[in-house]
N, C-alpha and C positions, 0 to 999 in steps of 0.2 A: 465302081470303086477305083478304076484306073484314073479317072479324072480327079478324084479326091487325092490319090497318091501323087499325081503330077502337081497339084496345087500345093501339097505338103512340101514337095521338093523345092518348089519356087519359094515357099515361105522360108525354108532352110537357107537358101541362097541370099535371102534378104535379112538374115539374122533374126528372124522371128521363130518362135516355137513352131516346129513343123507339123501343124495340123491343117488339113485341107478337107473340103467337103464339096458335095455336089447334090443338088436337088433335082430329081428326075420325075417327069410325069409320063404315064403310060402312053398317052396319045401325042403329047406335044414334045416329048423328049426332055432335054436338059433345060431347066428353067433358070438355074443360077449355079455358079461355082464360086468358091472363095477360099482364102486361107487367113490365118491370123494377121491382124494389123495392129496389134497392141502397141508395139514400139513406134511404128510409123504414124499412128494417130495420137499417141500419148494418152490412150484411153484403155484401161485394163479390161473393159467389157467387150472390146472388139475381137472376140473369138471368131473362128471361121464360120460357125453356124449363124452367129449374129450378123456377120457381114453379108453372108449369102441371103439371109432374110431381108436385110436392109436394101440390098441391090434389087431384090425381087419386088419389094413394096415401094421403094422410093429412090431407085437409081443411085444408091450409095450415099445419100445425103448425110447420114449419121456415121459414116465410116470412111469411104474413099475421100470425101470432100473435107474431112478433118485432117488428112495427112499433109504434112509440110511439103513433101515431094509426092507427086502423083504416082501411085504404085503401077507397075506394068500390068497389062491385061492378064487375068488369070486364065490358065489353059481351059478351053472349052466354054468359057463364059459367053452366053449369047448376047446380042444387042438388047438393050433395055426396051421393054414393051410396056407402055403406060396402061395400067389396069386399075380399076377401083379396088379398094380394100376388100370389098365383098367378093370380087372376082378372084383375087389372089387367095383368099381363104378357101374358096371352093376348089381351086386347083390343088391346094395343099392337102385337102381331105383325100385326094387320090394319089398323092406323091410320096416318094421315098427319098429320104436324105441318107446319102452315103458319106461316111467320115472315117478317117483312118484311126482315130482314137475315140473311145466312148465319150459322149458329151458330158461336160461338167454339170454341176447342179444348176447353175445359171442357165446354160443352154438347154438342158433337158427340160427345165421348167418353161422356157420360152417356146420350145417345140410343142409342149403340151397346150399352151395358150393358143397358138396359131392353128392347132388341130392337124398336125402332120399325121399321115397314115402309118408310116413305118420308118424306122431308123435301122440302118445296117452299119455296124462299126467293125474296125479291125481289132485293135487291142483294148483290153479293159483299162479303166482309169481307177486304180485302187485308192487314190487319195481324194479324188473329187467326183468320181463317177455318179451321175444322177440318173442313169438308165439301168439301174439294177445292182451295180457293184457296191455303192455306198447308200444310195437312196433309190427306191423304185418309183421315180416320178412319172414313169410311163404307164404305171398301173392305174386304171380308172378309180379303184377303191382307195388309193393312197391319200388323196386329198378330197375333202367334201365340197368340191367346186362344181360337180355335175358334169365335168368334162370326160369324154370317152377314153382318154389316154391313147397310146399307140403301141403298135407291135415293135419288138426289138429283136434283132438278130445280131449276135456278136461272134467274133472270131473269124470274120471273113478277111483274108489277107493279113492275118495277125503277125506272121513272121516279118513281112515286109514293113508293116507299121512299126514294129519294135526296132527294126534295123535303122529306120529313118530317125526315130527319136534318139537312138543311141548315137548316131552321127552328130546330132545337135549337142548332146551332152559331152561329146568328145572335144568339141571346139570351144574356144573362149568366147563368152558372151560379153561383147563390148558395152552392152547396156547395163550390166550388173554392177552393183556397188563394190568397192574394193574389198569389203569384209566378206562378201559372197565369193569373190574370186579366190580369196585365200582358202576358202573351204572347198574349193572345186575338186581337189584331188580326193578328199575324203568322201565327198558326195558321189564322185564317179565310181569309187569302189563300192559304195552302197548300192548304186544303180546296177552295177554289174552283178552284185550279189543277189539283188532282187530278181534280175532277169534269169540268173542261173537257178534261183530257187523256183521260179515259175516253170522253167523247163523241167526241173526235177519233179515237180508236182504233176506236170502234164504226162511225163513218162510213167510215173507210178500210177496215175489215174485214181479217181475216187476222192473222197473227202480226206482220207489219210494222206494221199499224195499232195493235195493242196495244202494241208496243214504243214507237211514237211517242207514244202516249198516256201511258205511264208516264214517258217522258223529259220530257214537258211538265209533268206533275205534279211531278216531282222538281225541275225548274228553277224552277217557281213557288215551291215551298217554300224553296229555297235563296235566292231573291231576297228573299222575305219575311223570312227570318232575318237576312240581311245588312242589310236596311233597319232592322230592330229594333236590331241591335247598333250601327249607326252613330248612330241617334237616342240611344241610351243613352250612348254615348261623348261626344256633343256636350253632353249634359245634365250630365255630371260636371264 
């Protein structure tokens, strides 16, 4: 997980959403590390997990080589070893992917297709999580495709993962449209409200605590949105 967090911090420095991951094999060690390259490649599918797989299968042909400016080496990423697709798939059957935030639906589905053995993540992804939070794409019975699915372990290094994401939302995203920038302050309050709600839920424990946390987050978001609308109306 330390390499995933290091990759996430590098992603933050490059003004990408700070998600980093590492694929590790029990005998061969680190097979691939990566972080988001969405802005650099101008490709919204280039999430950390997709880039890590692309580097493992094809030396980054569908990610690194799409970037206008070559991204710096990701911490811990080993030299490319040319292997057949069958060889890579065999390695993934025994490998664990570490990522600081739960894979989205796209990435969770891709990890199912390539047959990863296990996924370990830091913080949950309540909006797009495909490894149990929103959809259980890791469960073998969820889709009638005959695939075995994979084990999921969440909450490993959760606090650090949340802090890194918070750092990103605290800064201005130069890639964002102007309309998004104007909404930044309200969204920031909602994000803080959600984080506070999650902390309250964790402290209380159990289903009741989680429900209370979600309610607190939603209330904070609604308050921020209302404040923004009022300010806009007064300015007109």
